[in-house]
C-alpha positions in Angstrom: 8.7 -35.1 36.6 6.5 -33.7 33.2 6.7 -32.7 30.7 7.1 -29.1 29.3 4.1 -28.9 27.8 2.1 -29.3 30.2 3.8 -25.8 32.5 3.1 -23.6 29.3 0.4 -21.6 29.9 -1.8 -21.8 27.7 -4.7 -19.0 26.3 -7.6 -18.8 25.2 -8.1 -17.1 22.1 -10.1 -13.3 21.9 -12.8 -13.9 20.8 -14.0 -10.8 19.9 -10.5 -10.1 17.9 -10.4 -10.7 14.1 -8.4 -13.9 13.0 -5.3 -11.5 11.0 -4.8 -7.8 10.8 -4.1 -5.6 8.1 -1.1 -3.5 7.5 -0.7 -0.4 8.4 -2.5 2.5 5.5 -2.3 6.0 4.7 -5.2 6.8 2.1 -4.4 10.6 2.5 -1.0 9.8 1.4 -1.8 7.7 -1.0 -3.6 10.3 -2.7 -1.1 12.8 -2.5 1.3 11.0 -3.4 -0.5 10.6 -6.7 -1.3 14.3 -6.5 1.8 15.3 -7.0 3.0 12.9 -10.5 -0.4 14.0 -11.4 0.7 18.1 -10.6 4.5 17.0 -11.9 5.0 14.0 -13.7 8.7 14.0 -12.7 7.5 13.7 -8.8 7.2 9.5 -10.5 10.8 8.8 -11.1 11.4 10.2 -7.1 9.3 7.0 -6.5 9.4 4.7 -8.9 12.5 3.1 -7.8 11.3 1.8 -4.6 7.4 2.1 -4.9 5.2 -0.3 -7.0 1.3 -0.4 -6.6 1.4 -3.4 -4.5 2.4 -0.2 -2.1 -0.4 0.6 -2.7 -3.6 -0.2 -0.1 -7.0 0.6 -2.1 -7.1 -0.8 -5.4 -8.0 2.3 -7.5 -4.8 3.6 -6.1 -2.6 0.5 -6.9 -4.4 1.2 -10.4 -4.2 4.6 -10.8 -0.4 5.2 -9.9 0.1 2.0 -12.3 -1.1 3.6 -15.6 0.0 6.8 -14.6 3.5 5.2 -14.6 3.0 4.2 -18.0 2.4 7.5 -19.3 5.7 8.7 -18.2 8.0 6.4 -18.9 5.5 6.8 -22.5 6.3 9.8 -22.4 2.7 11.3 -22.8 1.1 13.2 -19.8 -0.8 11.8 -17.3 -2.5 13.6 -15.2 -6.4 14.1 -14.4 -8.7 14.7 -16.4 -12.2 16.6 -15.6 
C-alpha cells in the first residue's frame, strides 16, 4: 500500500494571489464613528469599553481615536479643529 502522502492532491500556489489577505475594513464607518465622537463626546463612552485604537484600519484614525479618548477622559472637549 502506498503512503498516505502520495495520495494527497497538492495544488500549485496561485501566482496571481497575494501572499496574505488584509482584514476586512470600512473606512467610511471609521470616519462616521470618529465624527460622532467629535460632535458628541458622550459617544466615546458608548464604545470605549470594547473599542481600542488597534481596531481601526487607518493609522490616522487610530491616532484620532486615542487622542480624543485621552481628552474626553481628562474632562476636556474633543472636537475637530478648524
